[in-house]
C-alpha positions as CSV (number, residue, x, y, z in Angstrom):
1,M,85.7,-11.8,165.8
2,K,85.0,-13.8,168.9
3,P,84.4,-11.7,172.3
4,L,86.7,-12.3,175.3
5,L,84.7,-12.5,178.3
6,H,86.2,-12.7,181.7
7,G,85.2,-13.4,185.4
8,A,83.2,-16.1,187.2
9,N,80.1,-14.3,186.4
10,A,80.8,-13.7,182.4
11,A,79.1,-16.3,179.9
12,G,81.9,-17.1,178.2
13,P,85.2,-19.2,179.2
14,H,87.8,-18.0,181.8
15,L,91.0,-19.5,182.3
16,D,92.3,-19.6,186.1
17,A,95.5,-21.5,185.6
18,L,97.7,-24.2,183.7
19,R,98.9,-26.9,185.9
20,P,101.8,-27.5,185.1
21,P,102.9,-24.4,183.7
22,A,105.5,-25.9,181.4
23,A,105.7,-29.4,179.5
24,M,107.6,-31.3,176.8
25,P,106.2,-32.8,173.7
26,G,103.7,-35.5,174.6
27,G,103.0,-34.1,178.1
28,E,99.6,-33.4,179.3
29,V,98.6,-29.7,180.8
30,E,95.3,-29.3,183.0
31,L,93.5,-26.3,182.3
32,L,91.4,-24.9,185.2
33,G,89.0,-22.1,184.8
34,S,85.0,-21.6,184.3
35,N,82.7,-22.2,181.5
36,L,84.6,-24.2,179.7
37,Q,82.1,-25.8,177.7
38,D,79.6,-24.2,175.9
39,R,76.0,-24.5,177.4
40,T,74.0,-24.4,174.1
41,G,75.2,-28.2,173.0
42,S,77.9,-26.8,170.8
43,P,81.0,-29.1,169.7
44,L,83.8,-29.8,172.2
45,P,86.2,-26.7,172.7
46,V,88.9,-25.8,171.0
47,V,92.1,-25.1,172.6
48,R,95.2,-23.5,170.9
49,V,98.7,-22.8,172.0
50,G,99.6,-20.1,170.0
51,D,98.3,-20.3,166.5
52,L,98.3,-24.4,166.7
53,R,95.5,-26.5,167.9
54,A,96.2,-28.6,170.7
55,H,95.0,-32.4,171.2
56,L,92.2,-32.0,173.7
57,A,92.2,-35.0,176.2
58,L,89.7,-34.5,178.6
59,S,86.6,-31.8,178.5
60,R,84.8,-30.5,181.6
61,P,83.0,-27.0,182.6
62,D,85.5,-26.2,185.0
63,R,88.9,-28.3,183.5
64,A,90.2,-29.5,180.5
65,V,93.3,-31.3,179.5
66,I,95.3,-31.2,176.5
67,R,98.6,-33.0,175.2
68,V,101.3,-31.0,173.8
69,L,102.1,-32.2,170.0
70,D,105.6,-32.6,169.2
71,T,105.1,-29.6,166.7
72,T,104.0,-27.2,169.7
73,I,106.0,-24.5,170.7
74,S,106.1,-21.9,173.8
75,G,102.9,-19.7,173.4
76,E,99.7,-18.2,174.8
77,V,96.9,-21.0,175.5
78,Q,93.2,-19.9,174.5
79,L,90.2,-21.8,174.6
80,D,87.2,-21.5,172.1
81,A,83.7,-22.4,174.0
82,G,81.1,-21.8,171.2
83,S,81.5,-18.4,170.1
84,A,83.5,-16.7,173.1
85,T,87.0,-17.2,173.3
86,S,88.9,-17.2,176.7
87,N,91.8,-15.2,178.2
88,S,95.0,-16.3,177.5
89,L,97.7,-18.0,179.8
90,G,101.6,-18.5,178.9
91,L,102.7,-22.3,178.5
92,R,106.4,-23.0,178.2
93,V,107.1,-26.0,175.9
94,A,110.5,-27.5,175.8
95,V,112.4,-28.1,172.8
96,P,115.2,-30.4,171.4
97,M,119.0,-29.4,172.3
98,A,120.9,-33.0,171.3
99,E,119.5,-36.1,170.2
100,G,120.7,-39.6,169.4
101,L,122.2,-39.9,173.4
102,H,121.7,-42.6,176.4
103,P,121.6,-40.4,179.3
104,V,120.8,-42.5,182.6
105,A,121.2,-39.5,185.0
106,N,121.2,-35.8,185.2
107,P,123.6,-33.7,183.0
108,A,126.1,-31.9,184.2
109,V,127.0,-28.1,183.3
110,D,130.4,-26.5,183.7
111,S,131.1,-22.7,184.6
112,D,130.9,-21.8,181.3
113,G,127.3,-23.2,180.5
114,T,128.5,-26.2,178.6
115,V,126.6,-29.1,179.0
116,Y,127.8,-32.8,179.4
117,T,126.0,-35.9,178.8
118,T,126.3,-39.5,178.3
119,I,125.8,-42.2,175.6
120,S,125.7,-45.0,178.5
121,G,124.9,-47.9,176.5
122,T,123.5,-51.5,178.3
123,R,125.7,-53.2,180.8
124,G,129.1,-53.7,179.6
125,Q,128.5,-52.2,176.1
126,S,131.3,-50.3,174.6
127,V,130.2,-47.3,172.6
128,P,132.4,-45.1,170.3
129,V,131.8,-42.0,172.3
130,S,131.0,-42.3,176.0
131,I,130.4,-38.5,177.1
132,F,129.6,-35.7,174.6
133,S,129.6,-32.1,175.5
134,I,127.2,-29.3,174.1
135,A,127.9,-25.7,173.8
136,R,125.6,-22.7,174.2
137,D,125.4,-22.6,170.5
138,F,123.9,-26.3,170.8
139,Q,126.9,-27.5,169.0
140,M,127.6,-31.3,170.2
141,R,131.2,-32.7,170.4
142,P,132.7,-36.1,171.4
143,F,134.4,-35.5,174.8
144,V,135.4,-38.7,176.2
145,R,135.8,-42.0,174.7
146,E,136.4,-45.8,176.1
147,L,134.4,-45.2,179.3
148,T,132.4,-48.1,179.7
149,N,128.8,-47.3,180.9
150,A,129.3,-43.9,181.9
151,T,126.5,-43.3,184.3
152,G,126.7,-40.4,186.8
153,L,128.4,-37.0,186.0
154,A,129.3,-34.2,188.1
155,F,131.9,-31.4,188.2
156,G,134.4,-31.3,191.6
157,P,135.6,-28.4,193.2
158,D,138.9,-28.6,191.3
159,G,136.9,-27.9,187.7
160,F,137.2,-31.2,186.6
161,L,134.6,-33.4,185.3
162,Y,133.9,-36.8,187.4
163,A,132.1,-39.7,185.8
164,S,131.1,-42.9,187.4
165,S,131.1,-46.4,185.3
166,R,128.7,-48.7,186.7
167,A,130.3,-51.5,184.7
168,E,133.7,-51.0,186.6
169,G,132.5,-49.9,190.0
170,T,135.0,-46.9,189.1
171,V,135.1,-43.2,189.3
172,Y,137.0,-41.4,186.7
173,R,138.5,-37.8,187.0
174,I,138.3,-36.0,183.3
175,S,140.4,-33.0,182.3
176,S,139.2,-30.3,180.1
177,A,141.0,-32.0,177.1
178,G,138.9,-35.4,177.9
179,E,141.8,-37.3,179.4
180,M,140.9,-39.7,182.0
181,S,142.4,-40.8,185.0
182,T,141.2,-43.2,188.0
183,Y,139.8,-41.6,191.1
184,A,138.0,-44.2,193.0
185,E,137.7,-47.9,192.7
186,G,135.5,-50.6,194.1
187,M,132.4,-48.7,194.3
188,G,130.3,-51.6,193.1
189,I,127.5,-50.7,190.6
190,A,128.4,-47.0,190.9
191,T,125.8,-44.8,189.6
192,G,125.1,-41.2,191.0
193,I,127.8,-39.0,192.3
194,A,127.8,-35.8,194.2
195,F,130.5,-33.3,195.9
196,D,129.7,-31.8,199.1
197,G,131.1,-28.4,200.3
198,E,134.3,-29.9,201.7
199,G,135.4,-31.6,198.5
200,N,134.2,-35.3,199.5
201,L,132.8,-37.3,196.6
202,Y,129.8,-39.6,197.5
203,V,129.1,-42.4,195.2
204,G,125.9,-44.1,195.0
205,D,126.4,-48.1,194.6
206,R,122.8,-49.3,193.7
207,S,123.2,-52.4,195.2
208,G,122.5,-50.4,198.7
209,T,125.4,-48.7,199.6
210,I,126.6,-44.8,199.6
211,F,130.5,-44.3,199.5
212,R,132.2,-41.2,200.8
213,V,135.2,-40.6,199.2
214,G,137.7,-38.3,201.1
215,P,139.6,-35.1,198.9
216,D,142.5,-35.7,196.7
217,R,145.5,-35.1,199.2
218,G,147.8,-38.1,197.5
219,P,148.0,-41.1,195.9
220,L,144.9,-43.2,195.0
221,A,145.8,-45.7,197.4
222,E,146.0,-43.3,200.5
223,R,142.5,-41.6,199.4
224,Q,139.9,-42.3,202.6
225,I,136.9,-44.5,201.6
226,F,134.2,-45.8,203.6
227,V,130.7,-46.6,203.7
228,Y,128.5,-43.3,204.5
229,A,124.8,-44.9,204.6
230,T,123.0,-47.9,203.3
231,L,119.4,-47.6,201.6
232,E,117.0,-50.0,199.8
233,P,118.7,-51.1,196.4
234,S,117.5,-49.8,193.5
235,I,116.5,-51.5,190.2
236,A,118.6,-48.3,188.2
237,A,120.3,-46.0,189.8
238,Y,120.7,-43.8,192.8
239,H,120.7,-40.0,192.1
240,L,122.4,-37.8,194.6
241,A,122.3,-33.9,195.2
242,F,123.3,-31.7,198.2
243,N,121.5,-28.7,199.7
244,D,123.3,-25.5,201.3
245,E,123.0,-27.3,204.8
246,G,124.9,-30.5,203.9
247,T,122.3,-32.8,203.7
248,L,122.3,-35.3,200.8
249,F,119.1,-36.3,199.1
250,V,119.0,-39.5,197.2
251,T,116.4,-41.4,194.8
252,G,116.6,-44.6,193.4
253,P,113.9,-46.5,191.5
254,T,112.4,-49.4,193.1
255,T,109.5,-51.6,192.2
256,S,107.6,-49.4,194.4
257,S,105.1,-47.3,193.3
258,N,105.1,-45.2,196.2
259,Q,108.8,-44.3,196.1
260,A,110.7,-42.0,198.6
261,V,113.3,-39.4,198.2
262,Y,115.8,-39.9,201.1
263,A,117.6,-37.4,203.4
264,I,121.1,-38.4,204.8
265,D,122.2,-35.8,207.3
266,R,126.0,-35.3,207.9
267,D,126.7,-38.1,210.4
268,G,125.0,-40.9,207.6
269,H,121.7,-41.1,209.2
270,A,119.1,-41.6,206.5
271,S,115.3,-40.8,207.0
272,V,112.4,-40.4,204.6
273,F,112.1,-36.9,203.2
274,Y,109.1,-37.6,201.1
275,R,107.1,-40.5,200.1
276,G,104.6,-40.8,197.0
277,L,106.6,-40.7,194.0
278,G,106.8,-43.3,190.7
279,R,110.1,-44.1,189.5
280,A,112.1,-41.1,190.9
281,Q,115.4,-40.5,189.2
282,G,117.3,-37.6,188.5
283,I,117.2,-34.6,191.2
284,A,118.4,-30.7,191.7
285,L,117.9,-28.2,194.1
286,D,117.3,-24.3,193.7
287,V,118.6,-21.6,195.5
288,S,115.4,-21.5,197.9
289,G,116.0,-25.3,198.8
290,N,113.2,-26.5,196.9
291,L,113.9,-30.1,195.6
292,Y,113.4,-30.9,191.9
293,V,112.7,-34.8,191.1
294,A,112.2,-36.5,187.6
295,A,109.6,-38.6,188.5
296,S,105.6,-39.5,188.5
297,L,103.4,-37.5,191.2
298,R,99.8,-38.7,191.4
299,G,100.3,-40.8,188.3
300,Q,101.7,-38.0,185.8
301,R,105.2,-38.0,184.8
302,G,107.6,-34.9,184.6
303,I,109.8,-32.9,187.0
304,V,108.3,-32.8,190.5
305,R,108.9,-29.8,192.8
306,I,109.1,-30.6,196.5
307,T,109.4,-27.7,198.7
308,P,111.5,-27.6,202.3
309,Q,107.9,-28.0,203.8
310,R,107.6,-31.6,202.0
311,E,104.7,-30.0,199.6
312,A,105.0,-31.5,196.4
313,S,103.5,-30.1,192.5
314,L,104.4,-30.7,189.2
315,T,106.4,-28.2,187.6
316,L,106.7,-29.7,184.1
317,S,104.9,-32.4,182.5
318,G,106.8,-35.0,180.2
319,N,107.5,-38.6,179.8
320,N,110.8,-40.6,179.7
321,L,112.8,-37.9,181.9
322,V,115.9,-39.3,183.6
323,G,117.4,-35.8,184.9
324,L,117.5,-32.3,184.9
325,A,120.3,-29.6,185.3
326,F,119.5,-25.7,185.7
327,L,121.5,-23.2,183.8
328,E,122.6,-19.7,184.9
329,D,120.0,-18.0,182.7
330,G,116.9,-19.4,184.2
331,M,116.7,-22.4,181.6
332,A,116.5,-25.8,182.3
333,V,118.2,-29.0,180.8
334,L,115.9,-31.9,180.7
335,A,117.4,-35.4,180.0
336,T,115.4,-38.3,178.5
337,R,116.3,-41.7,177.7
338,D,117.6,-40.8,174.2
339,A,118.0,-37.0,174.1
340,L,118.2,-33.5,175.9
341,F,115.7,-30.7,176.0
342,H,115.9,-27.2,177.3
343,V,113.2,-25.0,178.4
344,A,112.6,-21.8,180.3
345,L,111.3,-22.4,183.8
346,D,113.0,-19.0,185.6
347,I,114.4,-21.1,188.2
348,E,117.8,-20.4,189.6
349,G,119.7,-23.6,190.6
350,R,121.8,-23.9,193.4
351,P,125.4,-23.8,192.6
352,L,127.3,-27.0,192.1
353,L,130.7,-25.6,191.4
């Protein structure tokens, strides 16, 4: 049995941290520590996650990088260097939840923990089922049909699901039975949607406008709709989320590799909250006001955490991410271009209902 050696002065390898501590299949994780290579000229170290050997992408005395394989599950990471084995650190690995989808923004979660997501399709494409519901037992069921290019999803204070159609520039209100009614029209290329604490709906028109739609107090024709803010146009979509203070955060991929997260105050004044992301997309907040963005940070794709002090770090590593949502039990739902995954991140999300 190989000895377990610890400490900076020990001859064997020691792991100090995993960065980030969670990943999707295909994501990369950095191992930081000491003596991560054998000094006697032995072959490269071997890294295991649980009982499964990981793909070693880089090896240095104080740093190693592994790529998470499709067959990897959450487990303890250990590194073998020569005749010694390091201490172990836990790695959380996301697992598939639903496949055959086409989300382009965050999933939505109702008060029962049921997840809703889309098959959005290409511009103008008609698909048999536009929105699916996924229960806690991971059973996926058709929920809405005949909604062209379902894009942004959000639950309103009335408990109804709201969905934008970027093809029609319309936001629909959807009952628990999946029946649709028009809630707002003329929203341009309607993408991300979010509600504030007063029941106003905000809609991102990716051509450069954030609309505010007043609460439902009568016929559609009497609903107040006005331009709330203007931003740089997005090549894909706007993504919207509120914090407890009523600040609206917005992302939208552009051609820049140095993209910003915008903060819009209650008066509609927009400012840059954080700059330095690549292809920033879906966003969510936790109860402490930390912002989580599906984006690239310093060349690594995943879920980026930005604190209220504007410090950014990678929470989860993974490719093709377009959005996320937090569940009540500390789990997170991750949306890629064609599937949903779930992973335990122990993050308490900000309530949206």
